[in-house]
N, C-alpha and C positions, 0 to 999 in steps of 0.2 A: 361504341369505341371514336375517338377522333383523334387523329393527328395534328400535331400545330408547328408556326412557325419555329426556326433557327434561331430567328433574333425574339427575346421577350418583347414583347408588347407593350407600349407606354398606355398612360392613358392619357385621352385629346384632351389639348387645352383647348378651351371657350377663347371661341373668334368673341373680341368684346361688340364687333359690329350687330352680330349675329345675336347674342345675347339681349341687345339691345330690342332685336323684332320677336325675340322669342316670349312666351306668354310667363306667367311668374313660375308654373308648376315647372315647365319645362327647365326654366333655372333653377330651379330650386331642387330638380333631380341630380343637374351636373354636378350642383356645388355637393350635394352630396354623394356622387359618383369621385369628384378631386380628394374631399375629407377622407374615405374610405379607400382611397389608393394612399392616400399621404399617410394612412393610419396602419395601412398593411406593409406601409415602405418600411414605417419606425420600429414595427413588430417585426419583422425580417432583418433590420441591423442588431435588434437587442437578442435575436435568434443565435445571430452570429457570434456576437461579443458572447453571449453563453456558452458557445458551443465551443470556441476558442480558449477560453477559460479553463478548459478540462484537461488534465493530460494522463490520467489512466485511462484506457483504452475501453473497456468494459462499459466504464461512467458517460465515455462520449457515444459510443453507440446508442446506448441506451436516451440519451441526453436529443441526440438526431431525430427519434423516434419519438420520444413526447415530442418533442418543439415543431416539429412537422406536425402532429396533430393539431397542434394548440393554431398554427398559423392559417388551416383550413378549416378547423370546429371538424375533425374526425372525430368519432368514436374509439376506431381500432387502430392500430398503425404496428407495422413491423420493419424488422432488417433484417433482408438473410445476407451471408455472406459469403459469398461463391469458395469453393474447393480452389485452391493452386491451379489444377487443370481448369477452371472456367466452365464446368460440364453441371455441374451440380449444387445446392447449398450443403455447406459443412459448416453451420452457425446460423440460427433464428434467435433474433430476439426480441421477443412481441411485446406490447400496453395495450391497455385499454381492457382487457377482458377482469370480470368481475371474479371475485372466489367462488362464486358458481363456476361459472364459465372455466373457470382453472380445474375444478373439482371433477368437471363434465369430460374435460381432455385428458385426465391424468393417464396414463400409460398408454398415450397417443403419438404416436411418433413426431417428429416436429417435421414439417415440410423440408424434402428434399431440392424441391424445384421442377415437380412436375405440373401440368395443366397449364392454367393462368400463370403461375410462377415462372414455369419453364418457358414458356412464350418470351417473357421477359429477357430472360437470362440469352434466349437468342435470338430476340430479334431489342437490344437495349435503348430504342427510343423512348419518349414518353408517350404511358398509353392510359387512356382514361376512357373505362366502362360502366354504363349505363346499367347496363343486367348482366350479369356474372354469369347465370344461367345459360345465354344466348348465346355467348362469345363461345366461335367454332374450339377455341382449346379448353374449353373449360370441361374439368374431369369432376365437377363434383366437390364433396365436401367432407371429413371423415365425420363418423358418430359421434354426438355431443360438441360439435364444431356448431358456433352460432351461425345464424343465419346472416349471411355478404349478399348485397343487393349491387354496391357502386366499388367501383376500386379508381386508384390512381397510384401509377406505378413509375416511379425515375428510379435509373441507375444512376448507381455513386460511383464513380472515377478516383483513385489515384492515380497520380504520377503519369498520367494517361492510358491505366487498366481499369477494365471495369474491378470495381472490389467486392460490390452489392447491391440489393436492391430496397429502395424501398417502398413500401407500402402502406397504402392508408384506404380507409373503408369507411364509409356510412356516417356521410356529415349529418351532425347534431341537427338540423331544420330539415332533414330527410330529402335533400334536392341533391342531385348529383353534382358531380367536381365538375368547377368550369373553367374555360382557359385562366381568369387570373389565379385559379389554387393549382393550377398547373404550373406559371409563370414563376409563383413563388417558393414553389418545392423544386422547381428545377435552378432556382438560384440557391435556396439552402443545399440542397448535394451540391455544387460546386463548393459553397464554405466547408461542408462535413468531411469533403473529399481531404483538404488541406488540415483540420482538425485529425482528422485521423493519422493521416502520416506523422501530425505534430507528435501525436501519442505514442506511434507505433517507432518513432524516432526516440521520443523520452523512454521507454519503455529498455529499449534496448540498451540506450546509455546506461540506464540504471539498473539494468540487471548484469550489465559488463562489469559496474563498477560494483557491485555487490559481489560476483563473484571475484573481483580481485580482490574486495576484504576478507573476502572468506578464503581466500589463499593465503594471505598474510598473519593468520592465527594458525599456532600451533596444532599438530594433532597430539595428543597428550600421552606422553610415552608411560613403558612399564615403570607403577610406581611402588610393586612389590615391596614390606609385607600391605602398603594402602592399596585402597581401590579408588578409583578416581573416575568422575564421567565430566564433560563441560557441554555446554550450549550457547549460541550466539543466536539471538533472532534480532534482525533489521527493525527499523522502525517502521509501522503503519503508513504515516503521513508524519508530513510532507515528502520529507526526502527521505528513502530508506537506506542510507549512507549514513555512517557516524562515525567514535572514535573509542567503542569498548574494547575492551580485550580481556583474556586474560591467558594463564602460564603458568607453567609445574616443569620443576625438573630435578632430577633425583641429583643429591649434591657429593662431591668430593668423600665429606666427612660423614655421608651416610644419613645425612639432616635430608628434608624434602621442601624444595621450594617453592610456595604459593604465589599468585602474583593475579591482582584483578586491577584493571584500573579504565579511567574513564575519560580522554582528552576532549574538552569540549570545542562543540561543534559537531554540524552533520554536512558535511560535503568531503571530498577528493582530499580536501589539503586536512579535516581532520582525519581521515585514514591514513594519510603519511605520515601526520606525526605519529600517531598512534604505532605503527610500522618501527617506526624510527626510537621515539621511547622505548616499546617493548625490547626492542635487540639490545640499548643499551641498557637497560635494567637487568638482563639476562646474563650479559658478559659482567656487568658488577658484581652481580650474586652469585655466578658460578665461580670467579676470580678472588673474589674479596670473602677473607673467614672472618668478617665483622657483624656487628647485630645488626639489624632492618634497619633501625632509625641511622646509623652511619651510612648503609648501603642508601637509603633517598638521599640522605643529606647531598652525598657524591653524586646522585642523579640530578639532583636537580644544579648543582655547580655544573656541572657537564651540558645540561642543557642550555642553561644558563648564558653560556659562555659560547655554546658551538651551534646553536638554532635559535630560529625566532617561534620556536613551539607554543601554541595557546596554552592557558591553564588546561593542568589536570589532576585530576585526583588518581590517589593510588593506595592501593596495601600490601604490604610483602611480608608475606609471614615465613617462617621454619619451621617444620615440623621434626622436635629433634625428641631421639632416644634418651631415655633415662632410667635409674635403675629398676622403678616400681611401674616402669610404660614409657609414655610418651609427654611430652608438654608443647604447647604451642606458644611460639617466641613471635612477635611482629610489632610491626611500628606504620603506622598511616599518617597520608598524605589530605587531610580533607575527605576520607572518603567513609563510607557506609559502616556499622561493623559488621566483622560475621557472624553468623547464628549457628549455634551450638544445640543437638538433637543428642539427648543424654539417650542408653539404649533402654532407658526405660519409659522414654517421649518424653522426658522435660525439654523447653527449648528457653532457650536462654542469647539475650544479645551481648556480647562481649563489649559491652560498652567501655571505653576508656580515651584520654585525650588524645583526640583526632588530628591533631597537628595542622599547619597548613599546606595547602596544596600546591601544587610544584609548580613555578614558574611566578610565583608572588612574591616572596621575599628568602633569599637565602640566606639570611643574618638567622632566622628562626630556629631555634632547636628542636628539635626530634623527638616525642617522647619515646620508650620503649615498655612493651606487654609482654608479661609472662602470665601462663594459665594452663596448670594437667590439666592433660586430656584422659577421659577413661577408657578403653579400650570399648571396640563397638560403637565407640560416638560416631556421629557423620556432622562433619564441617560444611556450611553451604557461604561459598563467596558470590555477592553479586554486585551489581550496579544499579544507579537507581531509578532506571526505566526499566525494574523489575518493581517498583512498588509506589513511583511516583504517581499519584492525583489532581489535577488543579480545582478539583472538586474536595479534598479531603486532606486532613491533616497528615502529615508523611508518620505519624505514630499510625494512624489509623494504614496505612497499609503497612507497616512494619508487623503489624498484630495479626493483618491477614495473612502474610506471609507465614508469620509461626504456626499460625493455624494451620493452615493448607501441609505446609512441610511436615509437622507432626502427624496429620491425619493418615499422608503417604509414606511416614520414614522409611516403615519396612520394605519398599521395593528396591529394586537394584539401584544401583544411580544412575546409570543411563535413563531407569524410565521416569525415576524423581526427577531430575531436571528436565524433563520433557514436560511430566506434571507439572513443575511450577512454570517452563514459559509459556505452556497453552493455556494456566487461569491464573493468572496474574491478577493481582488486584489496579495496576496501572490504569491508564485510559490507551497504553498502546503507542502513544506517538514519540516515545524515544527508542532508542536500542536497547538490548540487553546483552550482557554474559554472564551466566551464571558459572561455577563450579564447583562441584561437590565432592568431598574426601571422607572416607572414612577408616578408621583405625582396625588395626585386628581385631578382632575377637578375642575376650581372656580365654587365656592355654590353662 
């Protein structure tokens, strides 16, 4: 075990006079040392940049481990995250294990900070060990654990507090870790602390924004005699915030109004625009006894006159009673068609003139459409995040959705929308909203 200076050592700069007196072999060795130091510095800078580009906390932690391994040529690496009490590890991110080694450790709990790992928790100074088994704090390894001989441990601090410990073991060249290894890992740990803090702040902001957006979405009311269910899923990358929304309401004339929409963008502005548009449309839908196309036209004029909102697609539908059952009366503003699944599991997209999205040209007329609905039919309204994939044509996504929906059409609606969201044919890079409504069964 070796301890080292507070300040990282810089590579010695050759004195020109002494170089003239040195033999060629010594000169060559010094030049190789300088070249190695330069390469290591460049590697460290590249590593810091790579870590700082990550914003997802688990990705940051894994990148810290693998980057440290690369910098010092270690076969194994791990990062133990301390419990808030600072007394033991509550998370352990390991890298370098082969599949066989992972299988050998199956069922073995991850280390919580005893033995050598606990020594670094209690004494957070950099630690180098040439023979783990001879160290006084060594407690051995669990069954199936690979045999480790050398260790380099460095604490990772965030905002002045120890966040966790970075562990490296077994250089590929078989040599113990040296002072240069320690210095570069200490430097990396400093950058890692900043990257971890940035990722934590980003996660907090993202989660708060997502919670805010979910609060903007309505809880579906009692729509009897219909049953209905809805689900919203944020995008996986790069930003979980979006402008998709759904709504449903029982209208004074006994019809049920259904809305699905998508504001262009993935940020707080899109979420705010979504909330504003949804509120306006709900008020117009509840107050006006006019066809859906007129309501969408009035909404477009109102948005144009009062807000700088981005382009928005929307579909507005009324499910209206008729003598022999129900009919669907709808109009769209550039939105995808709803999917109708009949009781005998026949799927059909209600394709019709989609009209232009909101926010493009208020002078365009908007078409209206009607379609009778059989008893026990299921209507699925959705946004493009459910089916779009850059590697596939949009019709492929629509066909895959229809096949998935018909396969699970007998599920309760809440299970059905969850199944569609879990097994969507899209690439998951956009948020998605789904609303399913089922007409009453035949009596």
